[in-house]
KOLLUM-178048 format. One line per field, with one value per residue (C-alpha): chain; x, y, z; residue in three letters; residue number from 1. Coordinates in steps of 0.5 Angstrom, whole numbers, always signed. Layout:
KOLLUM-178048
unit (A, ...)
c1 (X, ...)
c2 (Y, ...)
c3 (Z, ...)
code (ALA, ...)
pos (NUM, ...)
//
This chain:
KOLLUM-178048
unit (A, A, A, A, A, A, A, A, A, A, A, A, A, A, A, A, A, A, A, A, A, A, A, A, A, A, A, A, A, A, A, A, A, A, A, A, A, A, A, A, A, A, A, A, A, A, A, A, A, A, A, A, A, A, A, A, A, A, A, A, A, A, A, A, A, A, A, A, A, A, A, A, A, A, A, A, A, A, A, A, A, A, A, A, A, A, A, A, A, A, A, A, A, A, A, A, A, A, A, A, A, A, A, A, A, A, A, A, A, A, A, A, A, A, A, A, A, A, A, A, A, A, A, A, A, A, A, A, A, A, A, A, A, A, A, A, A, A, A, A, A, A, A, A, A, A, A, A, A, A, A, A, A, A, A, A, A, A, A, A, A, A, A, A, A, A, A, A, A, A, A, A, A, A, A, A, A, A, A, A, A, A, A, A, A, A, A, A, A, A, A, A, A, A, A, A, A, A, A, A, A, A, A, A, A, A, A, A, A, A, A, A, A, A, A, A, A, A, A, A, A, A, A, A, A, A, A, A, A, A, A, A, A, A, A, A, A, A, A, A, A, A, A, A, A, A, A, A, A, A, A, A, A, A, A, A, A, A, A, A, A, A, A, A, A, A, A, A, A, A, A, A, A, A, A, A, A, A, A, A, A, A, A, A, A, A, A, A, A, A, A, A, A, A, A, A, A, A, A, A, A, A, A, A, A, A, A, A, A, A, A, A, A, A, A, A, A, A, A, A, A, A, A, A, A, A, A, A, A, A, A, A, A, A, A, A, A, A, A, A, A, A, A, A, A, A, A, A, A, A, A, A, A, A, A, A, A, A, A)
c1 (-43, -45, -50, -49, -54, -53, -57, -58, -63, -63, -67, -72, -77, -72, -67, -73, -76, -70, -67, -74, -72, -65, -67, -71, -66, -61, -66, -67, -60, -59, -65, -65, -57, -57, -50, -51, -46, -49, -46, -49, -48, -51, -55, -59, -59, -56, -50, -50, -49, -43, -40, -43, -46, -53, -49, -42, -38, -37, -45, -45, -39, -42, -49, -46, -43, -49, -55, -60, -61, -65, -67, -71, -73, -69, -71, -73, -76, -69, -65, -71, -66, -60, -58, -61, -55, -54, -61, -63, -67, -61, -59, -65, -65, -58, -58, -64, -61, -54, -56, -61, -67, -72, -78, -81, -86, -91, -96, -103, -106, -111, -112, -119, -118, -116, -122, -125, -118, -119, -122, -127, -133, -131, -135, -131, -124, -125, -120, -116, -110, -107, -99, -97, -91, -88, -82, -77, -71, -74, -80, -80, -76, -70, -71, -67, -66, -69, -68, -70, -68, -68, -64, -71, -77, -82, -77, -79, -78, -78, -77, -78, -82, -79, -79, -76, -79, -74, -75, -83, -82, -78, -82, -89, -85, -85, -92, -94, -90, -92, -100, -99, -98, -104, -110, -108, -110, -106, -108, -103, -104, -102, -105, -105, -111, -106, -99, -95, -90, -96, -99, -92, -93, -100, -98, -91, -95, -100, -95, -92, -98, -100, -94, -92, -98, -104, -107, -107, -112, -110, -113, -111, -114, -112, -108, -114, -119, -115, -114, -121, -123, -118, -122, -129, -127, -120, -122, -123, -115, -110, -103, -103, -97, -95, -89, -85, -90, -96, -94, -91, -98, -102, -98, -99, -107, -107, -103, -107, -113, -111, -111, -104, -98, -94, -96, -94, -87, -84, -78, -74, -71, -65, -66, -62, -67, -62, -65, -67, -72, -76, -83, -87, -88, -83, -78, -84, -80, -86, -86, -79, -75, -82, -82, -89, -87, -90, -84, -89, -87, -80, -81, -85, -79, -74, -79, -79, -71, -71, -76, -73, -66, -64, -67, -70, -78, -79, -76, -80, -87, -85, -84, -91, -95, -92, -94, -101, -102, -100, -106, -110, -108, -110, -104, -103, -98, -101, -103, -108, -110, -116, -110, -110, -107, -102, -95, -89, -84, -79, -84, -86, -80, -80, -88, -86, -80, -85, -90, -84, -82, -89, -91)
c2 (-124, -120, -115, -107, -103, -96, -93, -85, -84, -76, -71, -71, -77, -80, -82, -85, -89, -92, -94, -99, -101, -103, -107, -111, -111, -114, -119, -122, -122, -127, -131, -132, -132, -126, -124, -116, -111, -104, -97, -91, -84, -77, -73, -67, -62, -66, -67, -60, -58, -63, -62, -56, -60, -64, -69, -70, -74, -80, -81, -81, -85, -90, -90, -91, -98, -100, -105, -101, -95, -94, -87, -84, -76, -69, -62, -58, -50, -48, -50, -46, -40, -44, -43, -48, -52, -53, -54, -61, -63, -63, -70, -73, -70, -71, -78, -79, -75, -78, -85, -85, -87, -85, -90, -88, -94, -91, -96, -94, -99, -100, -105, -105, -105, -98, -96, -91, -87, -85, -78, -82, -86, -94, -96, -92, -93, -101, -105, -100, -102, -97, -97, -90, -90, -83, -81, -78, -75, -71, -66, -59, -61, -62, -58, -53, -47, -45, -39, -33, -26, -20, -16, -13, -10, -14, -20, -27, -34, -39, -47, -52, -58, -62, -70, -73, -80, -84, -82, -83, -90, -92, -90, -92, -99, -100, -98, -103, -109, -107, -107, -114, -117, -113, -112, -110, -103, -97, -90, -84, -77, -71, -64, -65, -60, -54, -57, -59, -63, -67, -68, -71, -75, -78, -79, -83, -87, -89, -91, -96, -99, -100, -103, -107, -107, -107, -113, -108, -103, -96, -90, -82, -77, -70, -69, -64, -69, -75, -71, -71, -78, -80, -77, -79, -86, -89, -96, -94, -94, -100, -97, -89, -87, -80, -75, -72, -66, -70, -76, -72, -69, -75, -80, -75, -75, -82, -83, -79, -83, -89, -86, -84, -82, -86, -93, -92, -94, -92, -95, -91, -95, -95, -99, -105, -105, -102, -97, -92, -94, -89, -87, -83, -78, -72, -71, -68, -64, -62, -69, -71, -74, -75, -83, -82, -83, -89, -93, -98, -94, -95, -102, -103, -99, -104, -110, -107, -106, -114, -115, -111, -110, -115, -122, -124, -124, -129, -125, -119, -123, -125, -117, -115, -121, -119, -112, -114, -118, -113, -109, -115, -115, -108, -105, -98, -92, -85, -83, -88, -89, -86, -82, -86, -93, -93, -96, -92, -91, -95, -101, -103, -106, -111, -113, -114, -119, -123, -123, -126, -131, -133, -135)
c3 (-17, -12, -13, -11, -7, -6, +0, +0, +6, +4, +8, +13, +14, +8, +13, +18, +13, +9, +16, +16, +9, +11, +17, +13, +7, +13, +15, +8, +6, +12, +11, +4, +3, -2, -4, -4, -2, +1, +1, +5, +3, +4, -1, -2, +4, +8, +4, +2, +9, +10, +3, +0, -6, -6, -10, -8, -14, -10, -10, -17, -18, -14, -17, -24, -21, -17, -19, -15, -11, -5, -5, +1, +0, -1, +1, +6, +6, +10, +3, -2, -2, -5, -12, -17, -17, -10, -8, -5, -11, -16, -13, -15, -22, -23, -22, -26, -32, -31, -30, -36, -31, -37, -34, -28, -26, -20, -18, -15, -11, -5, +0, +1, +8, +8, +3, +9, +9, +2, +0, -5, -4, -2, -8, -13, -10, -8, -12, -15, -18, -23, -26, -28, -33, -33, -38, -33, -37, -42, -43, -39, -33, -37, -44, -46, -47, -40, -35, -32, -36, -32, -37, -40, -37, -36, -33, -35, -34, -39, -40, -46, -47, -52, -54, -60, -63, -59, -52, -54, -57, -51, -45, -49, -50, -43, -42, -47, -44, -37, -39, -42, -35, -33, -37, -44, -43, -44, -44, -46, -43, -47, -49, -56, -57, -55, -55, -62, -57, -55, -62, -64, -57, -59, -67, -64, -59, -64, -69, -64, -62, -69, -71, -65, -60, -64, -60, -54, -53, -53, -52, -51, -46, -45, -38, -35, -37, -34, -27, -27, -29, -24, -18, -22, -24, -23, -24, -31, -32, -32, -35, -36, -40, -39, -40, -35, -33, -33, -30, -24, -23, -25, -20, -14, -15, -16, -10, -5, -8, -4, +3, +4, -1, +5, +2, -5, -8, -15, -19, -24, -29, -35, -41, -37, -32, -27, -23, -17, -12, -8, -4, -8, -2, +0, +6, +10, +15, +19, +22, +21, +27, +31, +29, +26, +18, +14, +12, +8, +1, +2, +4, -2, -6, -3, -6, -13, -13, -11, -17, -23, -21, -16, -19, -13, -15, -10, -4, -7, -7, +1, +3, -1, +2, +9, +8, +6, +12, +16, +14, +14, +22, +23, +24, +22, +22, +24, +17, +16, +23, +27, +30, +37, +36, +31, +30, +30, +24, +28, +30, +23, +20, +26, +24, +17, +19, +23, +18, +13, +19, +20, +12)
code (MET, SER, LYS, LYS, ILE, LEU, ILE, LEU, PRO, GLY, ASP, GLY, ILE, GLY, GLN, GLU, VAL, THR, SER, SER, ALA, LEU, GLN, ILE, LEU, GLU, PHE, ILE, VAL, ASP, LYS, PHE, ASN, LEU, ASP, PHE, SER, THR, LYS, ILE, LEU, ASP, VAL, GLY, GLY, THR, ALA, TYR, GLU, LYS, PHE, GLY, SER, PRO, ILE, PRO, GLU, ASP, VAL, LEU, VAL, SER, ALA, LYS, GLU, ALA, ASP, ALA, ILE, LEU, PHE, GLY, ALA, VAL, GLY, ALA, PRO, LYS, TRP, ASP, SER, LEU, GLU, TRP, ASP, LYS, ARG, PRO, GLU, GLN, ALA, LEU, LEU, THR, LEU, ARG, LYS, GLU, LEU, ASP, LEU, PHE, ALA, ASN, LEU, ARG, PRO, ALA, PHE, LEU, PHE, ASN, GLU, LEU, ALA, ASP, ALA, SER, SER, LEU, LYS, LYS, GLY, VAL, ILE, GLU, ASP, LEU, ASP, ILE, LEU, ILE, VAL, ARG, GLU, LEU, THR, GLY, GLY, LEU, TYR, PHE, GLY, GLU, PRO, ARG, GLY, ILE, ASP, LYS, SER, VAL, THR, PRO, ALA, PHE, GLY, PHE, ASN, THR, MET, ARG, TYR, ASP, ALA, ASP, GLU, ILE, ASN, ARG, ILE, ALA, LYS, ILE, ALA, PHE, GLU, ALA, SER, GLN, LYS, ARG, LYS, ASN, LYS, VAL, CYS, SER, VAL, ASP, LYS, ALA, ASN, VAL, LEU, GLU, VAL, SER, ARG, PHE, TRP, ARG, GLU, THR, VAL, THR, ASP, LEU, HIS, ASN, LYS, ASN, PHE, SER, SER, GLN, GLU, LEU, SER, HIS, MET, LEU, ALA, ASP, ASN, ALA, ALA, MET, GLN, LEU, VAL, ILE, ASP, PRO, ASN, GLN, PHE, ASP, VAL, ILE, LEU, ALA, SER, ASN, LEU, PHE, GLY, ASP, ILE, LEU, SER, ASP, ILE, ALA, ALA, THR, LEU, THR, GLY, SER, ILE, GLY, MET, LEU, PRO, SER, ALA, SER, LEU, ASP, SER, SER, PHE, LYS, GLY, MET, TYR, GLU, PRO, CYS, HIS, GLY, SER, ALA, PRO, ASP, ILE, ALA, GLN, GLN, ASP, ILE, ALA, ASN, PRO, LEU, ALA, MET, ILE, GLY, SER, LEU, SER, MET, ALA, LEU, LYS, TYR, SER, LEU, GLY, GLU, GLU, MET, VAL, ALA, SER, LYS, ILE, ASP, LEU, ALA, ILE, LYS, ASN, LEU, ILE, LYS, GLN, GLY, PHE, ARG, THR, LYS, ASP, ILE, SER, ASN, GLY, GLU, ASN, TYR, LEU, LYS, THR, SER, GLU, VAL, ALA, GLN, LYS, ILE, ILE, GLU, ASN, ILE, GLU, ASN, GLU)
pos (1, 2, 3, 4, 5, 6, 7, 8, 9, 10, 11, 12, 13, 14, 15, 16, 17, 18, 19, 20, 21, 22, 23, 24, 25, 26, 27, 28, 29, 30, 31, 32, 33, 34, 35, 36, 37, 38, 39, 40, 41, 42, 43, 44, 45, 46, 47, 48, 49, 50, 51, 52, 53, 54, 55, 56, 57, 58, 59, 60, 61, 62, 63, 64, 65, 66, 67, 68, 69, 70, 71, 72, 73, 74, 75, 76, 77, 78, 79, 80, 81, 82, 83, 84, 85, 86, 87, 88, 89, 90, 91, 92, 93, 94, 95, 96, 97, 98, 99, 100, 101, 102, 103, 104, 105, 106, 107, 108, 109, 110, 111, 112, 113, 114, 115, 116, 117, 118, 119, 120, 121, 122, 123, 124, 125, 126, 127, 128, 129, 130, 131, 132, 133, 134, 135, 136, 137, 138, 139, 140, 141, 142, 143, 144, 145, 146, 147, 148, 149, 150, 151, 152, 153, 154, 155, 156, 157, 158, 159, 160, 161, 162, 163, 164, 165, 166, 167, 168, 169, 170, 171, 172, 173, 174, 175, 176, 177, 178, 179, 180, 181, 182, 183, 184, 185, 186, 187, 188, 189, 190, 191, 192, 193, 194, 195, 196, 197, 198, 199, 200, 201, 202, 203, 204, 205, 206, 207, 208, 209, 210, 211, 212, 213, 214, 215, 216, 217, 218, 219, 220, 221, 222, 223, 224, 225, 226, 227, 228, 229, 230, 231, 232, 233, 234, 235, 236, 237, 238, 239, 240, 241, 242, 243, 244, 245, 246, 247, 248, 249, 250, 251, 252, 253, 254, 255, 256, 257, 258, 259, 260, 261, 262, 263, 264, 265, 266, 267, 268, 269, 270, 271, 272, 273, 274, 275, 276, 277, 278, 279, 280, 281, 282, 283, 284, 285, 286, 287, 288, 289, 290, 291, 292, 293, 294, 295, 296, 297, 298, 299, 300, 301, 302, 303, 304, 305, 306, 307, 308, 309, 310, 311, 312, 313, 314, 315, 316, 317, 318, 319, 320, 321, 322, 323, 324, 325, 326, 327, 328, 329, 330, 331, 332, 333, 334, 335, 336, 337, 338, 339, 340, 341, 342, 343, 344, 345, 346, 347, 348, 349, 350, 351, 352, 353, 354, 355, 356, 357, 358, 359)
//
């Protein structure tokens, strides 16, 4: 049966990097005779301008029918003044919640050829390979009640950070299972020293470990210390398990260690491993339409989609190898170059295709 892929380019460089991934998708469908069907729809600010909503109803319907979603990026300062439910980011949050994409997998890895592009010393950052498993549909970003109250003086804003045992257990299970294919090490991050919800998180993760994953190494670390340790000694980590808020912060720190956030893909999965795949970077409106964005994170996200949701792990490995070979051959996009000789966004896909052809 044909696998359905929904393409949501979004705003800014999201459209450019998605175009690169689509070139490769069209190539592999033809080369490997894959039975995929695709649909392209607008989301974010682009959709708001056309339809008055950042996530039109047909997008949500199509998303629920899709086996995998390729999502570019959304947002720009020109939409920051919109009401909360009209802002581009609502497209992303709504899809995560409505599709129950509770597990966000964010790998942070370094091609050693790019060690000089990192802000850390070469000896500290070489061979970096971390997986951050972030809970994505609960916690502070979705907790109720929330709001801003201006009826009193002083006015105030408030949010709720809440997790139940089922939410914690299902994301912790993903982290432990992922670590079984890596180094069997999980570091769970929290703020158990000051937050009751974090104390409950720590207790629940520990109980699950003791019952089902006791052969693996489990450690706990406070979120502020984890941020510091990522910069001091990132290679001490293997799999990092974190709540929505802490995972958001730590994954961006980890991404920048690799030299460019434009290198790193991500997957957001439901319990059946259907999911949405997107680069870790944002829409970067300051460089949009200049043909200088790095599409490798989006191309890597396509690879993750093939691996987790589309049942084509062999094809995914070919894309991964092609990216690795591209870097070994000395090709660079502007963000990881010396600023003089670099590939344009529109040139990267063809180089990846050539590497796949030459394997």
